PDB file of N, CA, C and O in Angstrom:
ATOM      1  N   MET A   1      -8.668   8.928  -7.624  1.00  0.00           N
ATOM      2  CA  MET A   1      -7.890   7.887  -8.264  1.00  0.00           C
ATOM      3  C   MET A   1      -8.546   6.530  -8.086  1.00  0.00           C
ATOM      4  O   MET A   1      -8.787   5.849  -9.083  1.00  0.00           O
ATOM      5  N   GLY A   2      -8.845   6.105  -6.877  1.00  0.00           N
ATOM      6  CA  GLY A   2      -9.441   4.796  -6.664  1.00  0.00           C
ATOM      7  C   GLY A   2      -8.504   3.893  -5.893  1.00  0.00           C
ATOM      8  O   GLY A   2      -7.411   4.289  -5.490  1.00  0.00           O
ATOM      9  N   ASN A   3      -8.958   2.679  -5.702  1.00  0.00           N
ATOM     10  CA  ASN A   3      -8.162   1.707  -4.967  1.00  0.00           C
ATOM     11  C   ASN A   3      -7.077   1.119  -5.851  1.00  0.00           C
ATOM     12  O   ASN A   3      -7.109   1.238  -7.076  1.00  0.00           O
ATOM     13  N   ALA A   4      -6.125   0.489  -5.205  1.00  0.00           N
ATOM     14  CA  ALA A   4      -5.031  -0.133  -5.952  1.00  0.00           C
ATOM     15  C   ALA A   4      -5.582  -1.276  -6.791  1.00  0.00           C
ATOM     16  O   ALA A   4      -6.401  -2.069  -6.325  1.00  0.00           O
ATOM     17  N   GLY A   5      -5.123  -1.349  -8.024  1.00  0.00           N
ATOM     18  CA  GLY A   5      -5.540  -2.409  -8.922  1.00  0.00           C
ATOM     19  C   GLY A   5      -6.810  -2.123  -9.699  1.00  0.00           C
ATOM     20  O   GLY A   5      -7.168  -2.899 -10.585  1.00  0.00           O
ATOM     21  N   GLU A   6      -7.493  -1.045  -9.401  1.00  0.00           N
ATOM     22  CA  GLU A   6      -8.703  -0.710 -10.133  1.00  0.00           C
ATOM     23  C   GLU A   6      -8.352  -0.014 -11.444  1.00  0.00           C
ATOM     24  O   GLU A   6      -7.294   0.600 -11.580  1.00  0.00           O
ATOM     25  N   PHE A   7      -9.268  -0.127 -12.405  1.00  0.00           N
ATOM     26  CA  PHE A   7      -9.051   0.506 -13.696  1.00  0.00           C
ATOM     27  C   PHE A   7      -9.237   2.019 -13.572  1.00  0.00           C
ATOM     28  O   PHE A   7     -10.158   2.488 -12.903  1.00  0.00           O
ATOM     29  N   HIS A   8      -8.369   2.760 -14.212  1.00  0.00           N
ATOM     30  CA  HIS A   8      -8.536   4.208 -14.292  1.00  0.00           C
ATOM     31  C   HIS A   8      -8.357   4.622 -15.756  1.00  0.00           C
ATOM     32  O   HIS A   8      -7.743   3.909 -16.550  1.00  0.00           O
ATOM     33  N   SER A   9      -8.890   5.747 -16.079  1.00  0.00           N
ATOM     34  CA  SER A   9      -8.914   6.159 -17.484  1.00  0.00           C
ATOM     35  C   SER A   9      -7.511   6.519 -17.965  1.00  0.00           C
ATOM     36  O   SER A   9      -6.663   6.903 -17.159  1.00  0.00           O
ATOM     37  N   PRO A  10      -7.259   6.400 -19.260  1.00  0.00           N
ATOM     38  CA  PRO A  10      -5.952   6.772 -19.799  1.00  0.00           C
ATOM     39  C   PRO A  10      -5.629   8.248 -19.585  1.00  0.00           C
ATOM     40  O   PRO A  10      -4.457   8.613 -19.488  1.00  0.00           O
ATOM     41  N   GLN A  11      -6.653   9.105 -19.510  1.00  0.00           N
ATOM     42  CA  GLN A  11      -6.394  10.529 -19.304  1.00  0.00           C
ATOM     43  C   GLN A  11      -5.766  10.773 -17.930  1.00  0.00           C
ATOM     44  O   GLN A  11      -4.843  11.579 -17.803  1.00  0.00           O
ATOM     45  N   ILE A  12      -6.257  10.089 -16.914  1.00  0.00           N
ATOM     46  CA  ILE A  12      -5.662  10.239 -15.575  1.00  0.00           C
ATOM     47  C   ILE A  12      -4.240   9.716 -15.579  1.00  0.00           C
ATOM     48  O   ILE A  12      -3.351  10.325 -14.984  1.00  0.00           O
ATOM     49  N   HIS A  13      -4.015   8.582 -16.251  1.00  0.00           N
ATOM     50  CA  HIS A  13      -2.657   8.026 -16.335  1.00  0.00           C
ATOM     51  C   HIS A  13      -1.714   9.010 -17.034  1.00  0.00           C
ATOM     52  O   HIS A  13      -0.590   9.232 -16.582  1.00  0.00           O
ATOM     53  N   ASN A  14      -2.177   9.589 -18.125  1.00  0.00           N
ATOM     54  CA  ASN A  14      -1.342  10.553 -18.841  1.00  0.00           C
ATOM     55  C   ASN A  14      -1.040  11.773 -17.990  1.00  0.00           C
ATOM     56  O   ASN A  14       0.084  12.273 -17.992  1.00  0.00           O
ATOM     57  N   PHE A  15      -2.039  12.254 -17.262  1.00  0.00           N
ATOM     58  CA  PHE A  15      -1.838  13.441 -16.440  1.00  0.00           C
ATOM     59  C   PHE A  15      -0.854  13.177 -15.307  1.00  0.00           C
ATOM     60  O   PHE A  15      -0.011  14.024 -15.009  1.00  0.00           O
ATOM     61  N   LEU A  16      -0.953  12.018 -14.676  1.00  0.00           N
ATOM     62  CA  LEU A  16      -0.094  11.726 -13.531  1.00  0.00           C
ATOM     63  C   LEU A  16       1.323  11.320 -13.930  1.00  0.00           C
ATOM     64  O   LEU A  16       2.284  11.678 -13.249  1.00  0.00           O
ATOM     65  N   ASN A  17       1.459  10.574 -15.031  1.00  0.00           N
ATOM     66  CA  ASN A  17       2.763  10.005 -15.361  1.00  0.00           C
ATOM     67  C   ASN A  17       3.456  10.645 -16.557  1.00  0.00           C
ATOM     68  O   ASN A  17       4.684  10.631 -16.635  1.00  0.00           O
ATOM     69  N   TYR A  18       2.705  11.194 -17.471  1.00  0.00           N
ATOM     70  CA  TYR A  18       3.307  11.692 -18.702  1.00  0.00           C
ATOM     71  C   TYR A  18       2.923  13.142 -18.949  1.00  0.00           C
ATOM     72  O   TYR A  18       2.550  13.501 -20.065  1.00  0.00           O
ATOM     73  N   ASP A  19       3.007  13.962 -17.943  1.00  0.00           N
ATOM     74  CA  ASP A  19       2.647  15.367 -18.108  1.00  0.00           C
ATOM     75  C   ASP A  19       3.863  16.160 -18.598  1.00  0.00           C
ATOM     76  O   ASP A  19       4.295  17.117 -17.956  1.00  0.00           O
ATOM     77  N   HIS A  20       4.398  15.748 -19.734  1.00  0.00           N
ATOM     78  CA  HIS A  20       5.569  16.383 -20.326  1.00  0.00           C
ATOM     79  C   HIS A  20       5.414  16.312 -21.842  1.00  0.00           C
ATOM     80  O   HIS A  20       4.983  15.280 -22.358  1.00  0.00           O
ATOM     81  N   PRO A  21       5.750  17.370 -22.568  1.00  0.00           N
ATOM     82  CA  PRO A  21       5.509  17.361 -24.019  1.00  0.00           C
ATOM     83  C   PRO A  21       6.258  16.278 -24.778  1.00  0.00           C
ATOM     84  O   PRO A  21       5.813  15.867 -25.850  1.00  0.00           O
ATOM     85  N   ASP A  22       7.386  15.804 -24.254  1.00  0.00           N
ATOM     86  CA  ASP A  22       8.162  14.798 -24.966  1.00  0.00           C
ATOM     87  C   ASP A  22       7.753  13.371 -24.609  1.00  0.00           C
ATOM     88  O   ASP A  22       8.318  12.424 -25.155  1.00  0.00           O
ATOM     89  N   SER A  23       6.803  13.195 -23.723  1.00  0.00           N
ATOM     90  CA  SER A  23       6.412  11.855 -23.276  1.00  0.00           C
ATOM     91  C   SER A  23       5.479  11.193 -24.275  1.00  0.00           C
ATOM     92  O   SER A  23       4.782  11.855 -25.044  1.00  0.00           O
ATOM     93  N   GLN A  24       5.487   9.868 -24.241  1.00  0.00           N
ATOM     94  CA  GLN A  24       4.560   9.117 -25.079  1.00  0.00           C
ATOM     95  C   GLN A  24       3.191   9.129 -24.414  1.00  0.00           C
ATOM     96  O   GLN A  24       3.087   8.939 -23.202  1.00  0.00           O
ATOM     97  N   ARG A  25       2.158   9.347 -25.184  1.00  0.00           N
ATOM     98  CA  ARG A  25       0.802   9.416 -24.658  1.00  0.00           C
ATOM     99  C   ARG A  25       0.118   8.051 -24.774  1.00  0.00           C
ATOM    100  O   ARG A  25       0.326   7.325 -25.746  1.00  0.00           O
ATOM    101  N   VAL A  26      -0.694   7.712 -23.779  1.00  0.00           N
ATOM    102  CA  VAL A  26      -1.478   6.485 -23.813  1.00  0.00           C
ATOM    103  C   VAL A  26      -2.849   6.834 -24.363  1.00  0.00           C
ATOM    104  O   VAL A  26      -3.576   7.643 -23.786  1.00  0.00           O
ATOM    105  N   THR A  27      -3.193   6.221 -25.476  1.00  0.00           N
ATOM    106  CA  THR A  27      -4.486   6.485 -26.109  1.00  0.00           C
ATOM    107  C   THR A  27      -5.498   5.435 -25.646  1.00  0.00           C
ATOM    108  O   THR A  27      -5.107   4.393 -25.121  1.00  0.00           O
ATOM    109  N   PRO A  28      -6.794   5.701 -25.835  1.00  0.00           N
ATOM    110  CA  PRO A  28      -7.793   4.670 -25.496  1.00  0.00           C
ATOM    111  C   PRO A  28      -7.573   3.364 -26.254  1.00  0.00           C
ATOM    112  O   PRO A  28      -7.861   2.288 -25.729  1.00  0.00           O
ATOM    113  N   GLU A  29      -7.067   3.450 -27.482  1.00  0.00           N
ATOM    114  CA  GLU A  29      -6.790   2.231 -28.240  1.00  0.00           C
ATOM    115  C   GLU A  29      -5.679   1.421 -27.562  1.00  0.00           C
ATOM    116  O   GLU A  29      -5.763   0.196 -27.485  1.00  0.00           O
ATOM    117  N   ASP A  30      -4.636   2.107 -27.071  1.00  0.00           N
ATOM    118  CA  ASP A  30      -3.574   1.422 -26.340  1.00  0.00           C
ATOM    119  C   ASP A  30      -4.133   0.746 -25.089  1.00  0.00           C
ATOM    120  O   ASP A  30      -3.740  -0.370 -24.750  1.00  0.00           O
ATOM    121  N   ALA A  31      -5.042   1.422 -24.414  1.00  0.00           N
ATOM    122  CA  ALA A  31      -5.630   0.860 -23.199  1.00  0.00           C
ATOM    123  C   ALA A  31      -6.434  -0.396 -23.511  1.00  0.00           C
ATOM    124  O   ALA A  31      -6.374  -1.372 -22.763  1.00  0.00           O
ATOM    125  N   VAL A  32      -7.188  -0.379 -24.611  1.00  0.00           N
ATOM    126  CA  VAL A  32      -7.989  -1.550 -24.991  1.00  0.00           C
ATOM    127  C   VAL A  32      -7.075  -2.709 -25.364  1.00  0.00           C
ATOM    128  O   VAL A  32      -7.324  -3.847 -24.966  1.00  0.00           O
ATOM    129  N   LYS A  33      -6.020  -2.429 -26.126  1.00  0.00           N
ATOM    130  CA  LYS A  33      -5.080  -3.488 -26.506  1.00  0.00           C
ATOM    131  C   LYS A  33      -4.390  -4.077 -25.280  1.00  0.00           C
ATOM    132  O   LYS A  33      -4.222  -5.293 -25.186  1.00  0.00           O
ATOM    133  N   PHE A  34      -3.990  -3.220 -24.339  1.00  0.00           N
ATOM    134  CA  PHE A  34      -3.332  -3.704 -23.131  1.00  0.00           C
ATOM    135  C   PHE A  34      -4.297  -4.542 -22.287  1.00  0.00           C
ATOM    136  O   PHE A  34      -3.909  -5.571 -21.733  1.00  0.00           O
ATOM    137  N   LYS A  35      -5.538  -4.104 -22.191  1.00  0.00           N
ATOM    138  CA  LYS A  35      -6.533  -4.845 -21.427  1.00  0.00           C
ATOM    139  C   LYS A  35      -6.754  -6.229 -22.044  1.00  0.00           C
ATOM    140  O   LYS A  35      -6.876  -7.219 -21.324  1.00  0.00           O
ATOM    141  N   HIS A  36      -6.806  -6.295 -23.388  1.00  0.00           N
ATOM    142  CA  HIS A  36      -6.954  -7.586 -24.057  1.00  0.00           C
ATOM    143  C   HIS A  36      -5.715  -8.450 -23.828  1.00  0.00           C
ATOM    144  O   HIS A  36      -5.832  -9.648 -23.569  1.00  0.00           O
ATOM    145  N   PHE A  37      -4.544  -7.852 -23.921  1.00  0.00           N
ATOM    146  CA  PHE A  37      -3.297  -8.588 -23.717  1.00  0.00           C
ATOM    147  C   PHE A  37      -3.236  -9.160 -22.300  1.00  0.00           C
ATOM    148  O   PHE A  37      -2.831 -10.308 -22.116  1.00  0.00           O
ATOM    149  N   MET A  38      -3.633  -8.373 -21.297  1.00  0.00           N
ATOM    150  CA  MET A  38      -3.603  -8.855 -19.918  1.00  0.00           C
ATOM    151  C   MET A  38      -4.703  -9.895 -19.681  1.00  0.00           C
ATOM    152  O   MET A  38      -4.539 -10.777 -18.838  1.00  0.00           O
ATOM    153  N   GLY A  39      -5.802  -9.807 -20.399  1.00  0.00           N
ATOM    154  CA  GLY A  39      -6.880 -10.776 -20.234  1.00  0.00           C
ATOM    155  C   GLY A  39      -6.527 -12.147 -20.759  1.00  0.00           C
ATOM    156  O   GLY A  39      -7.071 -13.146 -20.287  1.00  0.00           O
ATOM    157  N   THR A  40      -5.618 -12.221 -21.736  1.00  0.00           N
ATOM    158  CA  THR A  40      -5.231 -13.520 -22.280  1.00  0.00           C
ATOM    159  C   THR A  40      -4.408 -14.322 -21.269  1.00  0.00           C
ATOM    160  O   THR A  40      -4.345 -15.548 -21.367  1.00  0.00           O
ATOM    161  N   ASP A  41      -3.778 -13.652 -20.302  1.00  0.00           N
ATOM    162  CA  ASP A  41      -2.973 -14.329 -19.288  1.00  0.00           C
ATOM    163  C   ASP A  41      -3.712 -14.444 -17.959  1.00  0.00           C
ATOM    164  O   ASP A  41      -3.082 -14.594 -16.912  1.00  0.00           O
ATOM    165  N   ARG A  42      -5.040 -14.374 -17.990  1.00  0.00           N
ATOM    166  CA  ARG A  42      -5.814 -14.377 -16.749  1.00  0.00           C
ATOM    167  C   ARG A  42      -5.568 -15.651 -15.939  1.00  0.00           C
ATOM    168  O   ARG A  42      -5.510 -15.591 -14.711  1.00  0.00           O
ATOM    169  N   ALA A  43      -5.423 -16.787 -16.592  1.00  0.00           N
ATOM    170  CA  ALA A  43      -5.194 -18.044 -15.861  1.00  0.00           C
ATOM    171  C   ALA A  43      -3.887 -17.977 -15.077  1.00  0.00           C
ATOM    172  O   ALA A  43      -3.805 -18.486 -13.959  1.00  0.00           O
ATOM    173  N   ASP A  44      -2.865 -17.350 -15.661  1.00  0.00           N
ATOM    174  CA  ASP A  44      -1.585 -17.224 -14.951  1.00  0.00           C
ATOM    175  C   ASP A  44      -1.692 -16.282 -13.770  1.00  0.00           C
ATOM    176  O   ASP A  44      -1.099 -16.539 -12.723  1.00  0.00           O
ATOM    177  N   PHE A  45      -2.443 -15.186 -13.918  1.00  0.00           N
ATOM    178  CA  PHE A  45      -2.569 -14.215 -12.832  1.00  0.00           C
ATOM    179  C   PHE A  45      -3.418 -14.744 -11.687  1.00  0.00           C
ATOM    180  O   PHE A  45      -3.174 -14.400 -10.530  1.00  0.00           O
ATOM    181  N   GLU A  46      -4.418 -15.582 -11.990  1.00  0.00           N
ATOM    182  CA  GLU A  46      -5.306 -16.088 -10.944  1.00  0.00           C
ATOM    183  C   GLU A  46      -4.815 -17.393 -10.325  1.00  0.00           C
ATOM    184  O   GLU A  46      -5.464 -17.940  -9.433  1.00  0.00           O
ATOM    185  N   ARG A  47      -3.694 -17.885 -10.786  1.00  0.00           N
ATOM    186  CA  ARG A  47      -3.134 -19.115 -10.243  1.00  0.00           C
ATOM    187  C   ARG A  47      -2.679 -18.876  -8.803  1.00  0.00           C
ATOM    188  O   ARG A  47      -2.125 -17.823  -8.487  1.00  0.00           O
ATOM    189  N   THR A  48      -2.913 -19.848  -7.946  1.00  0.00           N
ATOM    190  CA  THR A  48      -2.476 -19.698  -6.557  1.00  0.00           C
ATOM    191  C   THR A  48      -0.967 -19.794  -6.497  1.00  0.00           C
ATOM    192  O   THR A  48      -0.338 -20.545  -7.243  1.00  0.00           O
ATOM    193  N   ARG A  49      -0.412 -19.028  -5.605  1.00  0.00           N
ATOM    194  CA  ARG A  49       1.032 -18.986  -5.424  1.00  0.00           C
ATOM    195  C   ARG A  49       1.345 -19.249  -3.958  1.00  0.00           C
ATOM    196  O   ARG A  49       0.468 -19.103  -3.107  1.00  0.00           O
ATOM    197  N   PRO A  50       2.540 -19.621  -3.657  1.00  0.00           N
ATOM    198  CA  PRO A  50       2.867 -19.873  -2.251  1.00  0.00           C
ATOM    199  C   PRO A  50       2.978 -18.595  -1.418  1.00  0.00           C
ATOM    200  O   PRO A  50       2.996 -18.660  -0.189  1.00  0.00           O
ATOM    201  N   ALA A  51       3.051 -17.460  -2.061  1.00  0.00           N
ATOM    202  CA  ALA A  51       3.206 -16.202  -1.320  1.00  0.00           C
ATOM    203  C   ALA A  51       1.857 -15.739  -0.780  1.00  0.00           C
ATOM    204  O   ALA A  51       0.803 -16.153  -1.264  1.00  0.00           O
ATOM    205  N   HIS A  52       1.909 -14.881   0.223  1.00  0.00           N
ATOM    206  CA  HIS A  52       0.692 -14.319   0.794  1.00  0.00           C
ATOM    207  C   HIS A  52       0.158 -13.220  -0.115  1.00  0.00           C
ATOM    208  O   HIS A  52       0.940 -12.528  -0.767  1.00  0.00           O
ATOM    209  N   PRO A  53      -1.157 -13.047  -0.168  1.00  0.00           N
ATOM    210  CA  PRO A  53      -1.709 -11.961  -0.987  1.00  0.00           C
ATOM    211  C   PRO A  53      -1.376 -10.596  -0.390  1.00  0.00           C
ATOM    212  O   PRO A  53      -1.145 -10.469   0.812  1.00  0.00           O
ATOM    213  N   MET A  54      -1.357  -9.603  -1.231  1.00  0.00           N
ATOM    214  CA  MET A  54      -1.044  -8.246  -0.793  1.00  0.00           C
ATOM    215  C   MET A  54      -2.139  -7.724   0.126  1.00  0.00           C
ATOM    216  O   MET A  54      -3.328  -7.895  -0.144  1.00  0.00           O
ATOM    217  N   TYR A  55      -1.725  -7.090   1.209  1.00  0.00           N
ATOM    218  CA  TYR A  55      -2.672  -6.499   2.143  1.00  0.00           C
ATOM    219  C   TYR A  55      -2.630  -4.990   1.965  1.00  0.00           C
ATOM    220  O   TYR A  55      -1.577  -4.374   2.130  1.00  0.00           O
ATOM    221  N   TYR A  56      -3.763  -4.391   1.630  1.00  0.00           N
ATOM    222  CA  TYR A  56      -3.843  -2.951   1.449  1.00  0.00           C
ATOM    223  C   TYR A  56      -4.408  -2.338   2.716  1.00  0.00           C
ATOM    224  O   TYR A  56      -5.555  -2.603   3.079  1.00  0.00           O
ATOM    225  N   ASP A  57      -3.625  -1.533   3.382  1.00  0.00           N
ATOM    226  CA  ASP A  57      -4.044  -0.891   4.627  1.00  0.00           C
ATOM    227  C   ASP A  57      -4.619   0.472   4.279  1.00  0.00           C
ATOM    228  O   ASP A  57      -3.905   1.475   4.285  1.00  0.00           O
ATOM    229  N   LYS A  58      -5.912   0.506   3.976  1.00  0.00           N
ATOM    230  CA  LYS A  58      -6.528   1.726   3.484  1.00  0.00           C
ATOM    231  C   LYS A  58      -6.804   2.737   4.584  1.00  0.00           C
ATOM    232  O   LYS A  58      -6.841   3.939   4.323  1.00  0.00           O
ATOM    233  N   ASP A  59      -6.998   2.266   5.815  1.00  0.00           N
ATOM    234  CA  ASP A  59      -7.317   3.199   6.901  1.00  0.00           C
ATOM    235  C   ASP A  59      -6.137   3.398   7.860  1.00  0.00           C
ATOM    236  O   ASP A  59      -6.320   3.934   8.953  1.00  0.00           O
ATOM    237  N   HIS A  60      -4.945   2.980   7.470  1.00  0.00           N
ATOM    238  CA  HIS A  60      -3.713   3.162   8.258  1.00  0.00           C
ATOM    239  C   HIS A  60      -3.848   2.590   9.662  1.00  0.00           C
ATOM    240  O   HIS A  60      -3.479   3.242  10.639  1.00  0.00           O
ATOM    241  N   SER A  61      -4.370   1.388   9.766  1.00  0.00           N
ATOM    242  CA  SER A  61      -4.515   0.753  11.076  1.00  0.00           C
ATOM    243  C   SER A  61      -3.170   0.305  11.631  1.00  0.00           C
ATOM    244  O   SER A  61      -3.075   0.032  12.828  1.00  0.00           O
ATOM    245  N   TYR A  62      -2.124   0.216  10.808  1.00  0.00           N
ATOM    246  CA  TYR A  62      -0.813  -0.150  11.323  1.00  0.00           C
ATOM    247  C   TYR A  62      -0.313   0.882  12.326  1.00  0.00           C
ATOM    248  O   TYR A  62       0.458   0.541  13.223  1.00  0.00           O
ATOM    249  N   ARG A  63      -0.736   2.133  12.194  1.00  0.00           N
ATOM    250  CA  ARG A  63      -0.316   3.168  13.136  1.00  0.00           C
ATOM    251  C   ARG A  63      -0.906   2.919  14.513  1.00  0.00           C
ATOM    252  O   ARG A  63      -0.255   3.176  15.526  1.00  0.00           O
ATOM    253  N   LYS A  64      -2.138   2.418  14.555  1.00  0.00           N
ATOM    254  CA  LYS A  64      -2.763   2.119  15.841  1.00  0.00           C
ATOM    255  C   LYS A  64      -1.976   1.031  16.559  1.00  0.00           C
ATOM    256  O   LYS A  64      -1.756   1.111  17.768  1.00  0.00           O
ATOM    257  N   ASP A  65      -1.556   0.020  15.816  1.00  0.00           N
ATOM    258  CA  ASP A  65      -0.780  -1.066  16.410  1.00  0.00           C
ATOM    259  C   ASP A  65       0.564  -0.560  16.908  1.00  0.00           C
ATOM    260  O   ASP A  65       0.985  -0.910  18.010  1.00  0.00           O
ATOM    261  N   ARG A  66       1.234   0.246  16.122  1.00  0.00           N
ATOM    262  CA  ARG A  66       2.540   0.785  16.534  1.00  0.00           C
ATOM    263  C   ARG A  66       2.401   1.720  17.722  1.00  0.00           C
ATOM    264  O   ARG A  66       3.248   1.715  18.615  1.00  0.00           O
ATOM    265  N   THR A  67       1.348   2.518  17.746  1.00  0.00           N
ATOM    266  CA  THR A  67       1.134   3.423  18.875  1.00  0.00           C
ATOM    267  C   THR A  67       0.883   2.627  20.149  1.00  0.00           C
ATOM    268  O   THR A  67       1.380   2.991  21.215  1.00  0.00           O
ATOM    269  N   TYR A  68       0.113   1.539  20.049  1.00  0.00           N
ATOM    270  CA  TYR A  68      -0.154   0.702  21.220  1.00  0.00           C
ATOM    271  C   TYR A  68       1.155   0.157  21.801  1.00  0.00           C
ATOM    272  O   TYR A  68       1.389   0.254  23.006  1.00  0.00           O
ATOM    273  N   TRP A  69       1.996  -0.409  20.951  1.00  0.00           N
ATOM    274  CA  TRP A  69       3.234  -1.010  21.453  1.00  0.00           C
ATOM    275  C   TRP A  69       4.211   0.056  21.936  1.00  0.00           C
ATOM    276  O   TRP A  69       4.985  -0.201  22.859  1.00  0.00           O
ATOM    277  N   LEU A  70       4.196   1.230  21.344  1.00  0.00           N
ATOM    278  CA  LEU A  70       5.041   2.316  21.845  1.00  0.00           C
ATOM    279  C   LEU A  70       4.610   2.698  23.246  1.00  0.00           C
ATOM    280  O   LEU A  70       5.448   2.840  24.136  1.00  0.00           O
ATOM    281  N   HIS A  71       3.307   2.866  23.452  1.00  0.00           N
ATOM    282  CA  HIS A  71       2.821   3.201  24.789  1.00  0.00           C
ATOM    283  C   HIS A  71       3.096   2.073  25.779  1.00  0.00           C
ATOM    284  O   HIS A  71       3.414   2.336  26.939  1.00  0.00           O
ATOM    285  N   MET A  72       2.980   0.827  25.339  1.00  0.00           N
ATOM    286  CA  MET A  72       3.261  -0.313  26.213  1.00  0.00           C
ATOM    287  C   MET A  72       4.730  -0.319  26.637  1.00  0.00           C
ATOM    288  O   MET A  72       5.030  -0.501  27.817  1.00  0.00           O
ATOM    289  N   LEU A  73       5.640  -0.125  25.698  1.00  0.00           N
ATOM    290  CA  LEU A  73       7.060  -0.122  26.035  1.00  0.00           C
ATOM    291  C   LEU A  73       7.432   1.069  26.919  1.00  0.00           C
ATOM    292  O   LEU A  73       8.198   0.925  27.871  1.00  0.00           O
ATOM    293  N   LEU A  74       6.892   2.231  26.602  1.00  0.00           N
ATOM    294  CA  LEU A  74       7.172   3.401  27.449  1.00  0.00           C
ATOM    295  C   LEU A  74       6.601   3.214  28.847  1.00  0.00           C
ATOM    296  O   LEU A  74       7.238   3.598  29.828  1.00  0.00           O
ATOM    297  N   GLY A  75       5.414   2.631  28.953  1.00  0.00           N
ATOM    298  CA  GLY A  75       4.816   2.357  30.262  1.00  0.00           C
ATOM    299  C   GLY A  75       5.639   1.370  31.064  1.00  0.00           C
ATOM    300  O   GLY A  75       5.850   1.558  32.262  1.00  0.00           O
ATOM    301  N   MET A  76       6.110   0.309  30.401  1.00  0.00           N
ATOM    302  CA  MET A  76       6.950  -0.672  31.104  1.00  0.00           C
ATOM    303  C   MET A  76       8.263  -0.038  31.541  1.00  0.00           C
ATOM    304  O   MET A  76       8.757  -0.323  32.632  1.00  0.00           O
ATOM    305  N   GLY A  77       8.828   0.816  30.702  1.00  0.00           N
ATOM    306  CA  GLY A  77      10.060   1.516  31.084  1.00  0.00           C
ATOM    307  C   GLY A  77       9.832   2.442  32.269  1.00  0.00           C
ATOM    308  O   GLY A  77      10.669   2.532  33.167  1.00  0.00           O
ATOM    309  N   PHE A  78       8.694   3.128  32.265  1.00  0.00           N
ATOM    310  CA  PHE A  78       8.380   4.015  33.384  1.00  0.00           C
ATOM    311  C   PHE A  78       8.174   3.230  34.672  1.00  0.00           C
ATOM    312  O   PHE A  78       8.631   3.657  35.732  1.00  0.00           O
ATOM    313  N   VAL A  79       7.492   2.087  34.596  1.00  0.00           N
ATOM    314  CA  VAL A  79       7.277   1.252  35.782  1.00  0.00           C
ATOM    315  C   VAL A  79       8.611   0.742  36.323  1.00  0.00           C
ATOM    316  O   VAL A  79       8.824   0.742  37.535  1.00  0.00           O
ATOM    317  N   CYS A  80       9.501   0.312  35.446  1.00  0.00           N
ATOM    318  CA  CYS A  80      10.830  -0.158  35.895  1.00  0.00           C
ATOM    319  C   CYS A  80      11.608   0.982  36.545  1.00  0.00           C
ATOM    320  O   CYS A  80      12.221   0.805  37.597  1.00  0.00           O
ATOM    321  N   TYR A  81      11.577   2.137  35.917  1.00  0.00           N
ATOM    322  CA  TYR A  81      12.279   3.292  36.482  1.00  0.00           C
ATOM    323  C   TYR A  81      11.673   3.716  37.824  1.00  0.00           C
ATOM    324  O   TYR A  81      12.397   4.000  38.779  1.00  0.00           O
ATOM    325  N   ALA A  82      10.349   3.756  37.885  1.00  0.00           N
ATOM    326  CA  ALA A  82       9.684   4.171  39.129  1.00  0.00           C
ATOM    327  C   ALA A  82       9.943   3.179  40.242  1.00  0.00           C
ATOM    328  O   ALA A  82      10.145   3.588  41.385  1.00  0.00           O
ATOM    329  N   SER A  83       9.946   1.872  39.945  1.00  0.00           N
ATOM    330  CA  SER A  83      10.209   0.900  40.995  1.00  0.00           C
ATOM    331  C   SER A  83      11.657   0.988  41.476  1.00  0.00           C
ATOM    332  O   SER A  83      11.915   0.835  42.670  1.00  0.00           O
ATOM    333  N   ALA A  84      12.597   1.229  40.575  1.00  0.00           N
ATOM    334  CA  ALA A  84      13.992   1.383  40.993  1.00  0.00           C
ATOM    335  C   ALA A  84      14.159   2.680  41.797  1.00  0.00           C
ATOM    336  O   ALA A  84      14.884   2.710  42.792  1.00  0.00           O
ATOM    337  N   LYS A  85      13.500   3.722  41.369  1.00  0.00           N
ATOM    338  CA  LYS A  85      13.584   5.009  42.078  1.00  0.00           C
ATOM    339  C   LYS A  85      12.934   4.905  43.463  1.00  0.00           C
ATOM    340  O   LYS A  85      13.437   5.468  44.435  1.00  0.00           O
ATOM    341  N   PHE A  86      11.823   4.186  43.542  1.00  0.00           N
ATOM    342  CA  PHE A  86      11.132   4.005  44.820  1.00  0.00           C
ATOM    343  C   PHE A  86      12.008   3.215  45.785  1.00  0.00           C
ATOM    344  O   PHE A  86      12.031   3.500  46.982  1.00  0.00           O
ATOM    345  N   GLY A  87      12.730   2.219  45.265  1.00  0.00           N
ATOM    346  CA  GLY A  87      13.638   1.431  46.117  1.00  0.00           C
ATOM    347  C   GLY A  87      14.770   2.253  46.671  1.00  0.00           C
ATOM    348  O   GLY A  87      15.209   2.034  47.800  1.00  0.00           O
ATOM    349  N   VAL A  88      15.250   3.200  45.885  1.00  0.00           N
ATOM    350  CA  VAL A  88      16.354   4.063  46.332  1.00  0.00           C
ATOM    351  C   VAL A  88      15.863   5.073  47.367  1.00  0.00           C
ATOM    352  O   VAL A  88      16.548   5.353  48.350  1.00  0.00           O
ATOM    353  N   GLU A  89      14.689   5.604  47.136  1.00  0.00           N
ATOM    354  CA  GLU A  89      14.146   6.627  48.039  1.00  0.00           C
ATOM    355  C   GLU A  89      13.672   5.976  49.311  1.00  0.00           C
ATOM    356  O   GLU A  89      13.179   6.660  50.208  1.00  0.00           O
TER     357      GLU A  89
END
């Protein structure tokens, strides 16, 4: 398929989204017209906005961050429990 926002052929789009006999098919002519239509608004799309740009996490690094903090919290909980248990014993 490719990365988000990259161009893909109309055949892939039809296969993924319109794989039903009653669906409307996207032809190469439709793709060219849409590409021209979107190109006329390029100044609007490239205008800076106050929002942050989209971040694509392609290698799932967010899991590494979550795993780190999970281990940190579990470790701190274990240390608190062990110190309380050691005080009792």
